[in-house]
C-alpha positions in Angstrom: 150.3 126.0 8.7 149.3 125.6 12.4 152.1 123.6 13.8 151.2 121.5 16.9 153.3 119.9 19.6 152.7 116.5 18.0 154.3 117.7 14.8 157.4 118.7 16.7 157.5 115.3 18.5 157.3 113.5 15.1 160.3 115.4 13.7 162.3 115.1 16.9 161.5 111.3 17.2 160.2 111.8 20.8 156.8 111.7 22.5 154.7 114.8 22.8 155.1 114.6 26.6 158.9 114.9 26.1 158.4 118.0 23.9 156.2 119.5 26.7 158.9 118.8 29.2 161.6 120.5 27.1 159.3 123.6 26.6 158.6 123.7 30.3 162.3 123.3 31.1 161.8 120.0 32.9 165.1 118.9 34.6 164.8 115.2 33.8 165.3 115.6 30.0 168.8 114.8 28.7 170.9 117.5 26.8 170.8 115.3 23.7 167.0 115.1 23.7 166.7 118.8 24.4 168.9 119.6 21.4 166.8 117.4 19.1 163.6 118.9 20.3 164.8 122.5 20.0 166.1 121.8 16.4 162.7 120.5 15.5 161.0 123.6 17.0 163.2 125.9 15.0 162.8 123.9 11.8 159.0 124.0 12.1 158.7 127.5 13.5 156.7 126.2 16.4 155.3 128.6 18.9 153.5 127.0 21.9 150.0 128.5 22.4 148.9 129.9 25.8 146.7 127.0 26.6 149.2 124.2 26.1 152.7 125.4 27.0 151.9 126.4 30.7 155.1 128.4 31.1 155.7 130.0 34.5 155.8 133.4 32.9 152.3 133.0 31.5 150.5 131.6 34.6 146.9 132.8 34.7 146.3 131.4 38.2 143.1 129.9 36.9 141.9 126.3 37.1 138.9 124.9 35.2 136.7 122.2 36.9 134.3 120.0 35.0 131.6 118.3 37.2 129.0 115.8 36.0 126.1 117.3 38.0 126.4 120.4 40.1 123.1 119.6 41.8 124.5 116.5 43.4 125.8 117.2 46.8 128.6 114.6 46.4 130.1 116.7 43.7 129.3 120.0 45.6 131.5 118.8 48.5 134.4 117.9 46.1 134.2 121.4 44.5 134.1 123.0 48.0 137.5 121.3 48.7 138.9 122.4 45.4 137.8 126.0 45.7 138.9 126.5 49.2 142.5 125.3 48.5 142.5 127.3 45.2 141.5 130.5 47.1 144.1 129.9 49.8 146.8 129.5 47.1 145.5 132.6 45.2 144.0 130.7 42.3 140.6 131.2 40.6 138.2 128.4 39.7 135.9 128.1 36.6 133.2 125.5 37.2 131.4 123.8 34.2 128.4 121.5 34.7 128.4 118.6 32.1 124.8 117.5 33.0 126.0 113.9 33.0 126.6 114.1 29.2 129.9 113.0 27.6 129.3 115.5 24.7 129.0 118.4 27.1 132.1 117.2 29.0 134.1 117.2 25.8 132.7 120.6 24.7 133.6 122.2 28.1 137.1 120.5 28.0 137.8 121.9 24.5 136.5 125.4 25.6 138.7 125.5 28.7 141.8 124.2 27.0 141.4 126.8 24.2 141.5 129.5 26.8 144.5 130.7 28.8 144.1 128.6 32.0 146.7 126.7 33.9 144.9 123.3 34.1 141.6 121.4 34.3 140.3 119.1 36.9 137.7 116.6 35.8 135.5 114.9 38.4 134.6 111.3 37.5 135.3 111.8 33.8 133.2 110.1 31.1 136.1 110.4 28.7 138.1 107.2 27.9 141.5 107.0 29.5 143.1 107.1 26.0 141.5 110.5 25.3 142.9 111.8 28.7 146.3 110.4 27.9 146.4 112.2 24.5 145.7 115.6 26.3 148.4 115.0 28.8 150.9 114.0 26.1 150.2 117.3 24.4 151.3 119.2 27.5 147.9 120.1 29.0 147.6 119.9 32.7 144.8 117.5 33.7 143.8 116.3 37.2 141.2 113.6 38.0 138.9 113.1 40.9 137.1 109.8 41.4 139.1 107.5 39.0 142.4 105.9 38.9 144.5 107.0 35.8 147.6 105.2 34.7 149.7 108.2 33.3 152.7 109.7 34.9 151.6 113.3 34.1 148.0 113.1 35.5 147.5 113.3 39.3 144.4 111.4 40.5 142.5 110.7 43.6 139.8 108.0 44.1 138.1 105.6 46.4 137.8 101.8 46.0 134.2 101.4 44.7 134.5 97.6 44.4 135.7 97.2 47.9 133.1 99.2 49.7 130.3 97.8 47.5 131.4 94.3 48.7 131.2 95.6 52.3 127.7 96.9 51.8 126.4 93.6 50.4 128.2 91.7 53.2 126.5 93.9 55.8 123.1 93.1 54.2 123.8 89.4 53.9 124.8 89.3 57.6 121.4 90.9 58.4 119.8 87.9 56.7 119.1 89.3 53.2 119.7 87.2 50.1 117.5 89.0 47.5 119.2 92.4 47.2 118.4 94.9 44.6 121.1 97.1 43.1 120.2 100.5 41.8 122.9 101.6 39.3 123.7 105.1 38.0 124.0 106.2 34.4 125.9 103.6 32.3 128.9 105.8 31.3 130.0 106.5 34.8 133.0 104.7 36.2 131.3 104.6 39.6 128.3 102.7 38.1 130.2 99.7 36.8 132.7 99.5 39.6 130.0 99.5 42.3 128.1 96.9 40.2 131.4 94.9 40.0 131.6 94.9 43.9 127.9 93.9 44.2 128.4 90.9 41.9 131.6 89.8 43.6 130.0 89.9 47.0 127.1 87.8 45.7 129.6 85.2 44.4 131.6 85.3 47.7 128.5 84.5 49.7 127.2 81.9 47.1 124.1 83.9 46.4 122.6 83.3 42.9 122.7 86.4 40.7 119.3 87.7 39.7 119.7 90.1 36.8 116.1 91.3 37.2 117.1 92.9 40.5 119.3 95.4 38.8 117.8 98.7 37.7 119.2 102.0 36.4 118.3 105.1 38.5 120.7 107.6 36.9 122.2 108.8 40.1 119.2 111.1 41.0 116.2 110.9 43.3 113.6 110.8 40.5 115.5 108.0 38.8 115.7 106.0 42.0 112.0 106.5 42.6 111.0 105.3 39.1 113.5 102.4 39.2 112.2 100.9 42.5 108.6 101.5 41.3 109.3 99.4 38.3 110.5 96.6 40.5 107.5 96.9 42.9 105.1 96.8 39.9 106.8 93.6 38.6 106.0 91.8 41.9 109.5 90.7 42.4 110.7 89.3 45.7 113.4 91.2 47.4 114.1 92.5 51.0 117.0 94.9 50.6 118.2 97.7 48.2 121.7 98.8 47.7 121.5 102.2 45.9 124.7 103.4 44.3 124.2 106.9 45.8 122.0 108.6 48.4 120.0 110.5 45.9 118.5 107.3 44.5 118.0 106.0 48.0 115.8 109.0 48.8 113.7 108.1 45.7 113.3 104.6 47.2 112.1 106.2 50.5 109.5 108.1 48.6 108.2 105.1 46.8 108.1 103.1 50.0 105.9 105.7 51.6 103.5 105.5 48.6 103.4 101.7 48.6 103.1 101.4 52.4 106.3 99.5 52.8 108.1 99.8 56.1 111.8 100.6 56.3 113.7 98.6 57.5 111.3 95.9 58.6 110.0 95.1 55.1 112.9 96.7 53.1 116.4 97.6 54.1 118.1 100.3 52.3 121.8 101.4 52.0 123.1 104.3 49.9 126.5 105.8 49.1 127.9 109.4 49.7 126.6 110.0 53.3 124.8 113.2 52.2 123.8 115.4 55.0 120.1 114.6 54.7 120.9 110.9 55.4 121.3 111.6 59.1 117.9 113.5 59.4 115.5 111.5 57.3 113.4 108.8 59.1 114.6 106.2 59.5 118.1 107.4 59.2 119.9 106.1 56.1 122.8 103.7 56.2 125.4 105.1 53.7 129.0 104.8 52.6 130.9 107.9 53.7 133.5 109.1 51.3 135.9 112.0 52.2 134.6 114.2 49.4 135.9 117.5 50.6 139.3 116.0 51.3 139.5 114.4 47.9 138.9 117.8 46.2 141.3 119.6 48.5 144.2 117.0 48.0 143.9 117.0 44.2 143.8 120.7 43.9 146.9 121.0 46.1 148.7 118.4 44.0 147.7 120.2 40.8 149.1 123.5 42.0 152.3 121.9 43.2 152.9 120.1 39.9 152.1 123.2 37.9 154.6 125.3 39.8 157.4 122.7 39.9 156.8 120.8 36.7 157.2 117.5 38.6 155.6 115.4 41.3 157.2 116.0 44.6 156.2 112.8 46.2 153.4 110.9 44.5 150.6 111.5 41.9 148.1 108.8 42.8 146.0 109.1 46.1 143.6 106.3 47.2 141.4 107.3 50.1 139.4 105.0 52.4 135.6 105.0 52.7 133.5 103.9 55.6 130.1 102.2 55.8 128.0 104.0 58.3 125.2 101.6 59.5 122.1 103.4 60.6 118.4 102.5 61.1 117.5 101.9 57.4 119.5 98.6 57.4 119.7 97.7 61.1 116.8 95.2 61.2 117.8 91.6 61.0 115.5 89.2 59.2 115.2 85.4 59.9 114.6 82.7 57.3 
């Protein structure tokens, strides 16, 4: 019979996380609890596998990274931060592209955890929090970029999507806009519904009626943004501004505006998110929310390495970083009513 850590936990009357701490010689487990766990291990003949036990003697100096879309420059910058810190600390990195599909994310996660690696970083995971909790409770080392996770064994780093979305809408309202389109990403993404939440909150704060017909899904890519804004143009809807949940979709809006002869920003203001490098060079320059992408990847990687080597969090496990709205030409024109 293949004995798992959860079986040991059941016999010992403790959580799987406690069993993991005993196996990893965690200093904060009482002698009484250690004895119970060790008796259960002996009774069941449990032998921790290489993927789950993470003992110092079996470090592989390898970290897996699962990214939603390797083609998106937002994720590329995060990976650069992860990889540079990993290299400096003599770790290797395995990168898996989930293609914005939860099924692929799960497949890659299972593949990585079945191999001898020290931990996995998931960037903006589509997995539910409970699924991540189960993995951490089994002793796997998991780190999260782009989402807050409430688990004492999972380090995470994120930005406040709701807050900066409110700032974007406020900026557009102050420029005279009341009919503001929101181009959302794919539905499963945490960024999608948090940025939508901020958009809706800002409308309420400014007493602007919500128009559901002004929300379209652009799937976080240029082609999706192009098709989404075309659908709105073709419906003949009245709007003067577009808040795109990332710069890739905003570029699609630029393309459609060129085809339809719509002037930016005089006829349509546009704001994106991510501050991609191209946002400073297109004409007119694109207003965008700057997130410290490289820094997010670097901080999380450093924290992962520290916790794997010490089996505890030296200071804190949750990092919240600030974002900044960079107002450029695409939304600088003020309209009058």
